[in-house]
C-alpha positions, 0 to 999 in steps of 0.5 A: 755072614757076609754070603748073608749080607746083600740077601739083608741089605738088597730088600731094605734098599727096595723098601726105601727106594718104593717109599721114595717113589710114593713120597714123589707121587704124593708130591706130584698129586699136591701138585697136581690138585692146586694147579686144579684149584687154581683153574677153577676159582680163575674160571669161577671168576672170570666166568662170575666177571662176564655175567656181571661185569659191562656190556 
């Protein structure tokens, strides 16, 4: 059983690290999406302000 232990532990470690990687990628994607929404909303407010604001 001692000789089989690395073959059992190694796949588990690889699976756990890939799940962590996917979670990190998803989290980065969420923050990128939030940043993009903030920039677009700011740009829309700027354009509307320029169109209807004082000249």
